[in-house]
N, C-alpha and C positions, 0 to 999 in steps of 0.2 A: 922417533918413537914416543908417543904422547905418555904422559903420566898423570898419576890420579892420586890424590889426598882424599882419604874417606874416614869417616866413623862409625864405629860398630856398637850398639848398645844390646844391653838385657830387656828395656822396658822404655817406656817415657818418663826421661828426666833422671833416667838409670844409670848405671855405668856408662863410662865412652871411653872407648880405646880410638885411637887416632893412628892411623896407618899411612905407607906409600906403596904404591905398586904400579908396574906398567901393564901388567893383565889385573884389571879389575873383577872380571869374571871368575878365573882361576883363583883369586887369591880372598874374595868372599867365599868363595867356594869351599876352599880350605879352611876358611873360620868356622863356617857353616856344619862343616863336618868332622871339626876338631880333629886333623891330620897333624897337627904338631900341638906339644903341650905348651902352654903360656896363658899368659892375662886372658884372651878371651874365652877359653876353654875353661878355666878357673872359675870366671865369672860368668860365664855362660851368654855372652855379650854375641849374639849371633845374627842380629839384627844389622841391615845395613841402611842407618837412618839420615846419610848424608854423604855426597862424594864432588869431587870439583875435578875437573879437567884442568890440566896445563898441558903447554906445547910440547915439552919433552920432562924426561925423569928427573934433570937435575934441578930444574925448578919447581917441580913438586916435591922433592926432597927439602928443596930450601923452605918451601911453605908450612911442610910436615914439621920441621922443626920449628919454626915459629910460633905453628899453631899450636905446639906443646908447651909452649912458655904461657900463653895465655890463660886467663881465669876460667874456669867451669862456667860461670856462667855467660860469658861470652861465647863461649863453643855451644852452648844450649841456645843462644839466641840465633846463631849459623844454623843449626840444625832445623828450628823451628821458623828460620825464614824459607827455607827449601820446604819442609816436610813438618808443618804444624800437628798433624797428628803421630807422628812418629812411627809411620806405616815403615815395614819392612819393603825396601827399593829394591831387592835384588832380581825380581822377574821385571823390574821396568830399568834397568840400567842403561840401555841402548837407546830409552825416550827421554831420560833427562840431559839436558843441556846446560850443565852447570858450570860454565868456563869462567876461571877466574879472570878478572879485570883488575889489575893493579893502578893504584892513584897514577894518574899522568905524572906528577911530579915525582914516585918514586925513581930510585936509583936504578931499579930494573925494570923499568916499565918499557924502554926498548927492546927486550929479549920477547915481550909478548906480541910485538908488531906482525 
């Protein structure tokens, strides 16, 4: 089962929430419709601004944990490389092919072949 790492925001360069899921459509729908109380409902981060596909949920979780340690400016750069206008990507989820490609020397790179 594939895994996704994604970021939600309230506006361009606004609040950023990083999450992980195996059901990107369902999870983003939950954020947008505030089905759970939490960060995204509190800060109105309802726009899907970035997503990345991984071959399985375990690797996606590892990547999410890694991204959460990165500085905000680095995450903003990631978003703007994929989505320079900070558009809500929810309606285009199935059109986006942002597959994570680790550096060939990375210890876990073999997991992505």
